[in-house]
C-alpha positions as CSV (number, residue, x, y, z in Angstrom):
1,M,92.1,115.5,92.1
2,R,95.3,115.7,91.0
3,F,98.7,117.2,92.8
4,L,101.5,118.6,90.5
5,A,104.7,120.5,90.3
6,G,105.7,123.0,87.6
7,K,108.1,125.7,87.2
8,A,106.7,129.3,86.9
9,D,107.4,132.7,88.1
10,I,104.8,134.3,90.1
11,Q,103.4,136.7,87.6
12,N,102.7,134.0,85.3
13,I,100.3,131.5,87.4
14,N,96.9,132.0,86.2
15,D,95.1,129.2,88.6
16,S,91.5,130.1,90.1
17,S,93.3,130.8,93.3
18,L,96.9,130.9,94.5
19,V,98.0,130.2,97.9
20,L,101.0,131.7,100.0
21,F,102.1,130.3,103.1
22,C,103.2,132.8,105.6
23,V,105.1,132.9,108.7
24,E,104.0,135.3,111.6
25,G,105.5,138.8,111.2
26,N,106.1,141.9,109.0
27,P,105.0,141.1,105.6
28,G,107.7,143.7,104.1
29,R,110.2,141.0,104.9
30,N,108.6,138.6,102.6
31,R,110.0,139.3,99.0
32,V,106.9,137.6,97.0
33,L,104.5,139.3,99.2
34,K,105.8,142.5,98.4
35,E,106.0,141.8,94.8
36,I,102.3,140.8,94.7
37,D,101.3,144.0,97.0
38,R,102.6,146.1,94.4
39,N,100.4,144.6,91.8
40,L,97.3,144.5,94.2
41,G,97.8,148.5,95.2
42,G,98.8,147.7,98.7
43,T,95.9,145.2,99.4
44,I,97.9,142.6,101.5
45,R,99.4,145.6,103.5
46,A,96.2,146.6,104.4
47,V,94.9,143.4,105.6
48,Y,98.1,143.0,107.9
49,D,97.7,146.7,108.9
50,S,94.1,146.0,109.9
51,N,94.8,142.9,111.8
52,E,92.6,140.8,109.7
53,F,95.6,138.5,109.1
54,A,99.1,138.4,110.8
55,G,100.5,134.9,109.8
56,Q,99.4,133.1,112.9
57,L,99.1,129.5,112.9
58,N,95.9,128.1,110.9
59,Q,94.8,132.0,110.4
60,T,93.6,132.7,106.7
61,V,92.6,135.6,104.4
62,V,91.2,135.5,101.0
63,I,91.8,138.6,98.8
64,H,90.0,139.0,95.4
65,T,92.6,140.3,92.8
66,S,89.7,141.9,90.5
67,G,91.9,141.3,87.4
68,R,95.1,142.7,88.8
69,A,96.8,139.5,88.7
70,A,96.7,136.5,86.7
71,F,95.3,134.3,89.4
72,G,91.6,135.2,90.5
73,R,92.1,135.0,94.3
74,L,95.2,135.1,96.7
75,I,94.8,133.0,99.7
76,L,97.3,133.7,102.8
77,A,97.8,130.8,105.0
78,G,99.4,131.4,108.4
79,L,102.1,129.2,109.7
80,G,103.0,130.7,113.1
81,P,106.3,132.1,114.3
82,K,109.3,131.2,112.0
83,K,111.4,129.8,115.0
84,A,108.6,127.2,115.7
85,L,108.3,126.2,111.9
86,K,107.9,122.4,111.3
87,P,106.2,120.2,108.9
88,D,103.3,120.2,110.9
89,C,102.7,123.7,110.8
90,Y,102.3,123.3,107.0
91,R,100.0,120.3,107.4
92,Q,98.0,122.4,109.8
93,A,97.6,125.4,107.6
94,A,96.9,123.1,104.5
95,G,94.1,121.4,106.3
96,T,92.5,124.7,107.5
97,M,93.0,126.1,104.0
98,A,91.6,123.1,102.1
99,R,88.0,123.5,103.7
100,L,87.6,127.4,102.8
101,G,84.8,128.0,100.5
102,A,87.1,129.9,98.4
103,V,89.6,127.1,97.8
104,R,86.2,124.4,97.6
105,R,85.0,126.6,94.6
106,S,88.5,126.8,92.9
107,S,88.8,124.3,90.0
108,S,92.4,124.9,89.9
109,L,94.8,125.8,92.9
110,G,98.3,127.2,92.9
111,I,100.8,127.2,95.8
112,Y,103.9,129.1,95.3
113,F,106.8,127.4,96.9
114,G,109.7,130.0,96.0
115,E,113.0,128.3,96.4
116,N,113.4,127.8,100.0
117,E,110.6,125.5,101.3
118,S,111.7,121.8,101.4
119,A,110.1,118.6,99.7
120,E,109.2,117.5,103.3
121,Y,107.0,120.6,103.5
122,A,105.3,119.8,100.4
123,K,104.6,116.4,101.5
124,A,103.0,118.0,104.7
125,I,100.9,120.2,102.7
126,V,99.4,117.6,100.5
127,E,98.5,115.3,103.6
128,G,97.1,118.3,105.3
129,F,95.1,119.0,102.3
130,I,93.8,115.6,101.5
131,L,92.9,115.0,105.3
132,G,91.3,118.4,105.7
133,R,89.1,117.7,102.8
134,Y,88.4,114.2,104.0
135,C,84.7,113.3,104.3
136,L,82.7,110.0,104.3
137,D,79.4,110.5,102.8
138,D,78.9,107.0,101.4
139,Y,75.8,106.3,103.3
140,K,74.0,109.8,102.6
141,S,71.2,109.8,100.0
142,E,72.0,113.4,99.1
143,K,75.6,113.9,98.6
144,K,77.1,117.6,98.6
145,H,79.3,118.5,95.6
146,D,80.9,121.7,96.5
147,D,84.3,120.7,96.0
148,I,85.3,121.4,92.4
149,T,89.0,121.4,92.8
150,D,90.6,119.4,89.8
151,T,94.5,120.2,90.1
152,V,96.7,121.7,92.9
153,T,99.9,122.6,91.7
154,F,103.2,123.5,93.5
155,Y,104.9,126.3,91.6
156,S,108.7,126.9,92.0
157,P,111.0,129.3,89.5
158,N,113.9,126.6,89.9
159,K,113.6,123.6,87.8
160,A,115.8,121.5,90.2
161,H,113.3,122.4,93.0
162,V,110.5,121.4,91.2
163,V,111.8,117.9,90.7
164,R,112.5,117.6,94.6
165,L,109.0,118.8,95.2
166,E,107.5,116.2,93.0
167,K,108.9,113.7,95.1
168,G,107.3,115.0,98.4
169,I,103.9,115.6,96.7
170,K,104.0,112.0,95.4
171,S,104.8,110.7,99.1
172,G,102.2,113.0,100.5
173,E,99.4,111.7,98.2
174,I,100.1,108.1,99.1
175,I,100.4,108.8,102.9
176,G,97.0,110.9,102.7
177,G,95.4,108.2,100.8
178,G,96.4,105.5,103.2
179,A,95.3,107.8,106.1
180,S,92.0,108.1,104.3
181,L,91.3,104.4,103.9
182,T,92.0,104.3,107.6
183,R,89.3,106.7,108.4
184,T,86.7,105.0,106.1
185,L,87.2,101.5,107.5
186,S,86.9,102.8,111.1
187,A,83.8,104.7,110.2
188,M,82.0,101.8,108.4
189,P,79.1,100.2,110.2
190,G,79.5,96.8,111.6
191,N,76.9,95.4,109.1
192,D,78.8,96.7,106.3
193,L,82.5,95.8,107.5
194,T,82.1,92.2,109.2
195,P,85.4,90.1,109.5
196,R,84.7,88.4,106.0
197,K,83.8,91.8,104.2
198,F,87.3,93.1,105.7
199,V,89.0,90.5,104.4
200,S,87.5,91.0,101.1
201,R,88.5,94.5,100.9
202,A,92.0,93.4,101.8
203,Q,92.2,91.0,99.0
204,K,91.1,93.7,96.5
205,L,93.8,95.9,97.8
206,A,96.1,93.1,97.7
207,Q,95.6,92.3,93.9
208,K,95.6,96.3,93.0
209,Y,98.8,97.1,94.8
210,N,100.6,93.7,94.5
211,F,101.2,92.2,98.2
212,Q,100.4,89.0,99.6
213,C,97.0,88.6,101.3
214,K,95.8,85.3,103.2
215,A,92.7,84.7,105.4
216,L,92.6,81.7,107.8
217,D,89.1,80.8,108.5
218,E,87.8,79.3,111.6
219,K,88.9,75.7,110.9
220,H,92.6,76.7,110.2
221,I,92.5,79.3,113.4
222,R,91.3,76.3,115.3
223,A,94.3,74.2,113.7
224,E,96.6,77.0,115.1
225,R,95.4,76.6,118.6
226,M,94.3,80.2,118.8
227,N,91.6,79.4,121.3
228,A,91.9,82.7,123.3
229,Y,90.9,84.4,119.8
230,L,88.2,81.8,119.1
231,G,86.7,82.3,122.5
232,V,85.9,85.8,121.7
233,A,84.3,85.0,118.3
234,R,82.1,82.3,119.4
235,G,79.5,84.6,120.7
236,S,78.8,86.0,117.1
237,A,76.9,84.0,114.1
238,E,79.7,85.8,111.8
239,P,82.7,83.6,111.7
240,P,86.3,85.2,112.7
241,R,89.2,85.5,110.0
242,F,92.7,85.8,110.8
243,L,94.4,88.1,108.3
244,I,98.0,87.9,107.3
245,L,99.5,90.3,105.2
246,E,103.0,90.2,103.5
247,Y,105.2,93.2,101.9
248,R,108.7,92.1,101.0
249,G,110.6,95.1,100.1
250,G,113.9,94.1,101.8
251,R,116.7,91.7,101.5
252,A,115.2,88.0,101.1
253,K,116.9,86.9,104.4
254,A,116.2,90.0,106.1
255,K,113.9,89.5,109.3
256,P,110.7,91.2,108.9
257,I,108.8,93.8,111.0
258,V,105.6,92.5,112.3
259,L,102.6,94.8,112.7
260,I,99.7,93.5,114.7
261,G,96.1,95.2,114.7
262,K,93.3,94.5,116.7
263,G,90.1,93.8,114.4
264,I,87.2,93.7,116.4
265,T,84.6,94.8,113.9
266,F,82.0,95.6,116.6
267,D,82.3,95.0,120.6
268,S,79.3,95.1,122.5
269,G,81.2,93.8,125.4
270,G,80.0,90.2,125.2
271,I,78.1,88.8,128.4
272,S,79.8,91.7,130.2
273,L,77.6,94.0,128.1
274,K,78.7,97.6,127.6
275,P,76.3,100.5,128.6
276,G,74.2,101.5,125.6
277,L,75.3,105.1,125.5
278,D,77.8,105.6,122.7
279,M,77.9,101.9,122.0
280,Q,77.8,102.8,118.3
281,E,81.3,103.9,118.5
282,M,82.5,100.1,119.0
283,K,82.0,99.7,115.2
284,S,85.7,101.3,115.2
285,D,87.2,98.8,117.4
286,M,89.1,97.5,114.5
287,T,91.1,100.7,114.0
288,G,94.3,98.8,114.6
289,G,93.7,96.5,111.9
290,A,92.7,99.3,109.8
291,I,95.8,100.7,110.3
292,V,97.9,97.7,109.7
293,L,96.1,97.0,106.2
294,A,96.7,100.6,105.2
295,A,100.2,100.4,106.3
296,I,100.9,97.2,104.1
297,M,99.1,98.9,101.2
298,T,101.2,102.1,101.6
299,A,104.5,100.5,102.2
300,T,103.9,98.7,98.9
301,R,102.9,102.0,97.3
302,L,105.9,104.0,98.6
303,G,108.6,100.8,97.8
304,L,109.9,100.8,101.4
305,K,113.2,98.8,101.6
306,Q,111.6,96.6,104.5
307,N,109.9,93.3,104.8
308,I,106.7,94.0,106.7
309,I,104.2,91.4,108.1
310,G,100.7,92.5,109.0
311,L,98.6,90.3,111.1
312,V,94.9,91.2,111.8
313,P,92.7,88.9,114.0
314,L,89.2,89.8,113.1
315,A,86.1,89.2,115.0
316,E,82.7,90.3,116.4
317,N,82.4,90.4,120.4
318,L,78.6,89.6,120.9
319,P,76.6,88.1,123.6
320,S,74.5,84.8,123.0
321,G,74.1,81.3,124.2
322,N,77.6,80.3,122.8
323,A,79.5,83.2,124.1
324,L,82.3,83.4,126.6
325,K,81.3,83.9,130.3
326,P,82.9,85.5,133.1
327,G,84.6,82.8,135.0
328,D,85.4,80.2,131.9
329,I,89.0,79.2,131.5
330,I,90.5,79.3,128.1
331,T,94.0,78.1,126.8
332,S,96.1,80.4,124.4
333,R,98.2,79.4,121.5
334,K,101.2,79.9,123.9
335,G,99.8,77.4,126.4
336,K,98.9,79.9,128.8
337,T,95.6,79.1,130.5
338,I,93.3,82.3,131.1
339,E,90.5,83.1,133.7
340,I,87.9,85.2,132.1
341,I,87.0,87.9,134.4
342,N,85.4,90.5,132.1
343,T,84.4,89.3,128.4
344,D,84.6,93.3,127.5
345,A,88.4,92.6,127.9
346,E,88.2,90.8,124.6
347,G,90.9,92.6,122.6
348,R,93.9,91.3,124.7
349,L,92.6,87.8,124.1
350,I,92.6,88.0,120.3
351,L,96.2,89.9,120.3
352,I,97.8,87.4,122.7
353,D,97.4,84.6,120.1
354,A,98.4,87.1,117.2
355,L,101.4,87.9,119.3
356,D,102.4,84.3,119.5
357,Y,101.8,83.7,116.0
358,A,104.3,86.4,115.2
359,N,107.0,83.8,116.0
360,E,106.3,82.1,112.9
361,F,108.1,84.9,111.0
362,N,111.2,85.0,113.2
363,P,110.7,89.0,113.5
364,Q,113.2,91.5,114.2
365,A,110.5,93.6,115.9
366,V,106.7,93.3,116.8
367,I,104.4,96.4,117.1
368,D,100.9,95.9,118.0
369,I,98.5,99.0,117.7
370,C,94.9,98.8,119.1
371,T,91.9,100.5,120.7
372,L,92.4,98.3,123.7
373,T,91.4,100.2,126.9
374,G,88.9,102.9,128.0
375,G,91.3,103.7,130.6
376,A,93.6,105.4,128.1
377,M,91.3,108.3,128.0
378,Y,92.0,109.0,132.1
379,I,95.6,109.2,131.4
380,L,96.2,111.5,128.3
381,G,92.7,112.4,127.3
382,Y,92.2,112.7,123.6
383,W,95.6,114.1,123.0
384,G,97.8,110.9,122.8
385,A,98.2,107.4,122.6
386,L,100.0,105.1,125.2
387,L,103.1,103.4,124.7
388,M,104.7,100.5,126.4
389,G,107.1,97.9,125.3
390,N,110.2,95.8,126.4
391,N,113.0,97.4,124.1
392,D,114.2,101.0,124.8
393,R,115.5,101.4,121.3
394,L,112.3,100.5,119.8
395,K,110.4,102.8,122.0
396,D,113.0,105.6,120.9
397,L,112.1,105.1,117.2
398,I,108.5,105.2,117.9
399,R,108.8,108.6,119.9
400,S,110.8,109.9,117.1
401,A,108.1,108.9,114.6
402,S,105.5,110.5,117.0
403,E,107.3,113.9,117.2
404,A,107.8,113.8,113.1
405,S,104.1,112.9,112.7
406,A,102.5,114.8,115.3
407,E,100.5,111.8,116.6
408,N,101.6,112.0,120.1
409,V,102.5,109.0,122.2
410,W,103.8,108.9,125.9
411,E,105.5,105.9,127.4
412,L,104.0,104.1,130.6
413,P,106.1,101.7,132.8
414,I,105.0,97.9,133.3
415,W,106.0,97.2,136.9
416,D,106.5,93.8,138.4
417,G,103.3,94.8,140.8
418,Q,101.3,95.3,137.5
419,R,102.4,92.0,136.3
420,K,101.4,90.3,139.5
421,W,98.0,91.7,139.1
422,I,97.2,89.8,136.1
423,K,97.9,86.5,137.8
424,S,94.9,84.2,138.4
425,D,94.5,82.1,141.6
426,I,93.2,79.0,139.4
427,A,94.8,79.7,136.2
428,D,98.1,81.3,134.8
429,L,96.6,84.6,134.0
430,K,93.2,86.7,134.1
431,N,92.1,88.7,131.4
432,S,91.4,91.8,133.7
433,G,93.1,93.4,136.7
434,G,90.2,95.7,137.4
435,K,90.3,99.5,137.7
436,P,93.8,100.1,139.0
437,A,96.3,100.8,136.2
438,T,93.8,99.1,133.7
439,S,96.0,100.1,130.4
440,I,99.2,99.3,132.0
441,T,97.8,95.7,133.4
442,A,96.2,94.9,129.9
443,A,99.7,95.5,128.5
444,A,101.3,93.2,131.2
445,F,98.8,90.6,130.0
446,L,100.0,91.0,126.3
447,E,103.5,91.0,127.5
448,A,103.1,87.6,129.1
449,C,102.6,86.0,125.5
450,I,105.2,87.6,123.5
451,G,108.3,86.1,122.2
452,D,112.1,86.7,122.5
453,W,112.1,89.8,120.2
454,P,111.8,93.7,120.8
455,W,108.0,94.5,121.4
456,A,106.1,97.9,121.5
457,H,102.3,98.1,122.3
458,I,100.5,101.3,121.3
459,D,97.0,101.9,122.7
460,I,94.9,104.5,120.7
461,A,91.7,103.9,122.6
462,S,91.0,107.6,123.2
463,V,92.4,109.0,120.2
464,D,90.4,107.1,117.5
465,I,87.5,109.6,117.3
466,E,87.8,113.4,117.0
467,K,84.8,114.8,119.0
468,Y,85.1,118.5,117.6
469,G,87.4,118.8,114.8
470,Q,91.0,119.9,114.4
471,P,92.8,121.6,111.3
472,Y,93.2,118.4,109.3
473,V,91.3,116.1,111.7
474,P,87.6,116.7,110.8
475,K,85.1,115.6,113.4
476,G,84.8,111.9,113.2
477,H,87.4,109.0,112.9
478,T,90.8,110.2,113.0
479,G,92.9,107.2,111.8
480,F,95.3,108.3,114.7
481,G,98.3,106.0,114.5
482,F,98.7,105.4,110.6
483,R,101.0,108.2,110.0
484,L,102.9,107.6,113.1
485,I,103.4,103.9,111.9
486,M,104.3,105.0,108.3
487,E,106.8,107.4,110.0
488,L,108.4,104.6,111.7
489,L,108.7,102.3,108.9
490,S,109.9,105.0,106.4
491,N,112.8,105.6,108.8
492,W,113.4,102.3,110.3
493,K,116.6,101.3,112.0
494,K,117.0,98.0,113.5
495,A,115.7,97.9,117.0
């Protein structure tokens, strides 16, 4: 599918279908609607008068023109009240519209944009369209082929406006592609995305898009004294891999932003075995790693003026005769001794070694993103990620990115009492403080091993899977956090 922009008056558009995005309210105030309605003999006014369509957010209606216009169908997509209009309204409306049968069966789709809508709105529409249409059917023996759309063209009567739209469209395509990659990796079964296979995919993407990709094997991970990480990996016959990704788009001497993503490609809980119900969802315990890989790829494609490092510790967490046991004591790369209370609290073990390794890059800031704690669901439910950190400026930047991307985050505190809760009686730390404030004590554990730099922790454990389906998030793996990170990187200001 191609996304294009072209100069045209609305009378000259002859695509299979034409989409108009409409704010809520009287259609008589919309010059374009009035002009089309004259050609259609009052059909648009009729659907408004009959309450079939009123411009409410995510409301749609399909009108067949029956030869009275150059385009075959007119599709109205609601944006909601004008006073509440923002890019996510267009993103939602596009996601809803993209799944309509009339749109799926349109070989060419036109979107009339007039002269007032911004390139940011065009970007949001392309994102919404790509993400609303997203479907993973790689593992189905019979695939559906009802999507025949070949081109989606944004039209404006103003040539300068077309040039501006092209930039937004291109950006939307790249962001949509990165989010789709994140979803696909998250949804892949554990037998098809082992640590080594994840690395292989990363290497192919690095070669295609020209960023640096290096993977440390077990021998080199041990040489780096990442014993907390190795402790998690030792229960599996599948060896770990520590993935290091580099994109250098900034000044040569500029300190990099370091992104760290949890990469547990399957999490059984280890010796502290999880309940069998819904354990299949633990194939996506590497969503943080998928976000980091997609972010490096996307930063390269967008040509961001930043130096960005991605670190992804990859492993499986399985029970075996070699597996880490409750009561064991291991030593992290930073030299902290850790008493193992629960082998299902494995994510923080691989992350603390990665957080310490970040010191090798002298970072200006470090952000880790991960499906870390089941307790996150009991705080925000399925509607947002948890944010914690040590730097108010960095947290403010993430909150701004959250608002712009419509991927919600909410800050929680880390208090001294919670820090004391993860102190061990016989070691420096213990890897679980139990049920009280479990998401916060996990962050306090990570905080104990960070360096002297701004740090933020984003826990996406309750938002990585959509249970029912939303306008541009179909049921399944969401890729939540990718667009948040890209919004942060695209508008980066020193923390």
